[in-house]
N, C-alpha and C positions, 0 to 999 in steps of 0.2 A: 205312769208309764207312757200314757198317750196324752200328755198335757197339752201339746200343741193342737192336736185334734179336738181335745176337750174345750180349750179356750175358743177355737174357731167356731165350734158348734154352738156354744153359748152366745157368742157375739151375733152369729147368724140368726138364731132363734129370737134373740131380743130385738134385733133390728127389724125383723119381720112381724113382730107382735103389734098389738094395738096400743102399746105403751110408747113412751118417749125414751129412746135409748140414749143414755148419757155416756159417751165414749170415755170422757176423762175419769169418771168414777166407775166405769164398767158396770153400770146399773141401769135399771129400767123403771121408769116412773109411770104410774097409772092414775087416772082420775078416780075419785072415790066410787063413781058409778060403774067403773070397769072392773069390778072385783072378779067377775067370771073370766074375763080375758087374762087377768093376772094369774088366776088359778090354772087356767089352760096352759099358760106359759110355763109355770112351775112343773106341771105334769109332762109337758113336752121335753123340758130340760132333763127331768129325772129319767124319762124313758131313753133319751139319747145318751145320757151319761152311763146308764146301765149297759147299753149296747157297746159303747166305746170301751168300758171297763172289761167286758167279756172277750174283747178281741185278742187273738193270739199275738205274741210278741215276736219281733223279727230277730234274726241272728245278731245283728249289730246292737240292738237294744239289750239283748241278753248279756252280751259282752260288756257293754257300758254299765248296765245296772249292777251286775255281779262283780265287775272288775276282774274279768277273766280274759284269757287270750282265746283266739279262734281255735288254736290247737286243743286247749282244755275243753272248750265247748264241743268240739267234734268228738274227742275221746270220750267225754262223759255222756254224750248223746248216744254213741255207739254201744257203750257198755250198760246203758239204762239208768245211770245215776241222774242224768238230766233229762226229764221226760219231754217228749215231743208231742205236739198237738196235730201236726199235719204238715202240709207243704203249701207254699205260695208259688204260683207260676207267673213268670214275667216273660212277655214276648217282645222281642225287638227284631222286627223284620221277620225273617224265616226262622230265626233262632229262638228257642224257648229255654229258659233257665228255671230250674226248680230249686227253691230255697226252703229249708226246714223252718217251721214256726214252733213256738213254745207256749204252753198254757200260762196265762198271766198269773193265776193264783199260785202255781208252783214257783214261778220266778220271784214273786213277792215273798213267799215263805223262805226261799233261799237267801234273798236279800236281807231279811230280818234275822237270819242265822248264819253270819259269816264264819262261825266255828265249823260248820259242816263243810264249807268249801276248803277251809284250812286242813281239815281231816282228809279230804279227797286229795289235796296236793301232797300231804305227807305220805299217804298210801301210795300215790303214783311215784313219788321220789324213792320210797323204799323198794318198790317193785323195779324201778329203773336201775337203781344202784345194785340190786341183786343180779339183775340181768347183765350189767357191765362187768361185775366182778367175776361171774362165772365164765365170761368170754376170755378173760386174761389169766385164768388159772391153768 
């Protein structure tokens, strides 16, 4: 979900390590006597990747990952089907915008289960068509 940030973090940590960063193969080479430096790099990468993996997912990412519209995301968030993890605040001059964020583990679970999203859509369609038919009766 955060692959761009993941890749940048790995490149940065490798380039700052005691090893030789080989950009073409995206690897880091250490001298045999630098075993501890290599292990330190592995620990640093593991810790950074764990932090990145736990980050909340933005609205746009949720829509892209799940293949849903912004209307669906908003509706499902309001009725509790799509859990929210909090809000991210963006400030531009004197204006502050608050955007919902979503827990990555819940989004991963939904992405692995597209049938659940299909069921939500079917439920919404049935509810909407009932609402329209009662208007015209």
